[in-house]
BAMIDO-835069 format. One record per residue (C-alpha): residue in three letters; x negated, y negated, z. Coordinates in pm, whole numbers, padded with zeros to 5 digits, always signed. Layout:
% BAMIDO-835069
ALAXYZ/...
***
This chain:
% BAMIDO-835069
UNK-00022+00004-00002/UNK-00154-00342-00099/UNK-00109-00635+00096/UNK+00067-00880-00142/UNK+00161-01135+00134/UNK-00083-01460+00289/UNK-00258-01329+00599/UNK-00128-01635+00807/UNK+00247-01548+00693/UNK+00216-01203+00882/UNK+00010-01403+01181/UNK+00294-01645+01189/UNK+00586-01339+01182/UNK+00382-01138+01436/UNK+00392-01472+01681/UNK+00685-01528+01647/UNK+00784-01193+01683/UNK+00611-01221+02042/UNK+00788-01494+02085/UNK+01136-01351+02061/UNK+01041-01037+02224/UNK+00862-01223+02532/UNK+00483-01056+02492/UNK+00179-01156+02349/UNK+00136-01090+01974/UNK-00157-00911+02047/UNK+00037-00637+02193/UNK+00256-00569+01853/UNK+00122-00373+01558/UNK+00244-00514+01227/UNK+00316-00188+01081/UNK+00558-00084+01346/UNK+00908-00105+01293/UNK+01118-00362+01472/UNK+01287-00124+01627/UNK+01025+00025+01848/UNK+00866-00288+01926/UNK+01202-00374+02120/UNK+01394-00561+01902/UNK+01793-00537+01935/UNK+02042-00673+01741/UNK+02049-01012+01946/UNK+01646-01045+01924/UNK+01701-00971+01536/UNK+01946-01279+01457/UNK+01700-01464+01706/UNK+01413-01400+01542/UNK+01544-01441+01177/UNK+01644-01760+01256/UNK+01341-01870+01381/UNK+01199-01752+01059/UNK+01443-01910+00837/UNK+01369-02246+01011/UNK+01009-02237+01019/UNK+01009-02116+00618/UNK+01336-02289+00506/UNK+01496-01981+00429/UNK+01829-01823+00443/UNK+01769-01459+00508/UNK+02043-01321+00669/UNK+01972-01074+00992/UNK+02082-00759+00811/UNK+01804-00753+00540/UNK+01565-00660+00834/UNK+01692-00329+00766/UNK+01560-00335+00446/UNK+01217-00474+00571/UNK+01183-00263+00863/UNK+00803-00371+00959/UNK+00667-00705+00995/UNK+00457-00609+00712/UNK+00738-00519+00500/UNK+00909-00850+00608/UNK+00627-01088+00578/UNK+00592-00952+00177/UNK+00983-01030+00144/UNK+00911-01386+00322/UNK+00583-01450+00118/UNK+00776-01351-00230/UNK+01057-01562-00109/UNK+00846-01877-00009/UNK+00592-01868-00309/UNK+00916-01918-00565/UNK+00985-02231-00362/UNK+00629-02336-00348/UNK+00684-02521+00018/UNK+00433-02473+00284/UNK+00576-02322+00622/UNK+00829-02587+00799/UNK+00647-02644+01133/UNK+00904-02568+01425/UNK+01133-02809+01564/UNK+01023-02941+01909/UNK+01247-02789+02188/UNK+01506-02991+02271/UNK+01471-03133+02662/UNK+01744-03001+02873/UNK+01983-03292+02965/UNK+01976-03363+03291/UNK+02194-03241+03575/UNK+02487-03434+03676/UNK+02512-03587+04031/UNK+02738-03435+04249/UNK+02997-03626+04342/UNK+03023-03801+04674/UNK+03225-03653+04955/UNK+03620-03701+04841/UNK+03811-03940+05138/UNK+04132-03773+05269/UNK+04479-03868+05197/UNK+04615-04088+05402/UNK+04962-04153+05297/UNK+05117-04522+05370/UNK+05284-04513+05713/UNK+05677-04556+05638/UNK+05903-04638+05896/UNK+06129-04397+06006/UNK+06400-04378+06265/UNK+06343-04174+06552/UNK+06709-04051+06631/UNK+06812-03876+06969/UNK+06970-03500+06902/UNK+07357-03471+06798/UNK+07557-03472+07096/UNK+07291-03650+07335/UNK+07451-03830+07641/UNK+07506-04175+07579/UNK+07525-04180+07183/UNK+07787-04269+06938/UNK+07932-04023+06687/UNK+07860-04310+06434/UNK+07503-04222+06469/UNK+07525-03914+06325/UNK+07756-04017+06063/UNK+07491-04115+05807/UNK+07528-04275+05452/UNK+07426-04094+05112/UNK+07104-04338+05052/UNK+06979-04225+05426/UNK+07042-03872+05309/UNK+06735-03937+05109/UNK+06554-04066+05377/UNK+06599-03793+05574/UNK+06473-03576+05319/UNK+06179-03762+05250/UNK+06097-03738+05615/UNK+06059-03370+05631/UNK+05901-03365+05282/UNK+05643-03607+05442/UNK+05623-03387+05780/UNK+05775-03646+06018/UNK+06066-03438+06019/UNK+06105-03046+06072/UNK+06352-02869+05849/UNK+06553-02804+06188/UNK+06548-03134+06298/UNK+06703-03250+05932/UNK+06958-02972+06012/UNK+07036-03058+06354/UNK+07122-03435+06198/UNK+07294-03296+05909/UNK+07501-03104+06125/UNK+07570-03397+06347/UNK+07708-03625+06010/UNK+08044-03462+06031/
***
């Protein structure tokens, strides 16, 4: 088999493969298959995307099955780039991670505006006229609001309503 690819293409691909595998390029045998180096389907995609970006190509990741070793893939990359007569595109500069968003300060406790409530004695209490327990309809809304705002218990409200007659 002849080496009909520039040595720098193979060296570059092996270095990029080492980056994808997170190992040193010296530990990669260019004649070894991609699968035996530990390149899985996700790393295939990452590796081919890096090669495409570096050389300005549009090689689909599935083409690595046609070129199973770094040597055979280097021949294909060299063939594809020689027709374009372009030098390898330098790798893009890494994008810095965005600055972390600071955590918001403590959320102040909700304190509702004070609403005046009439405190009424229980129905039938001594000295209370029966007219006190006959609430008009708009006072019923006030009574319900008092229950919702926990100013009266449901039991207290029922006692007041029972006295309405």
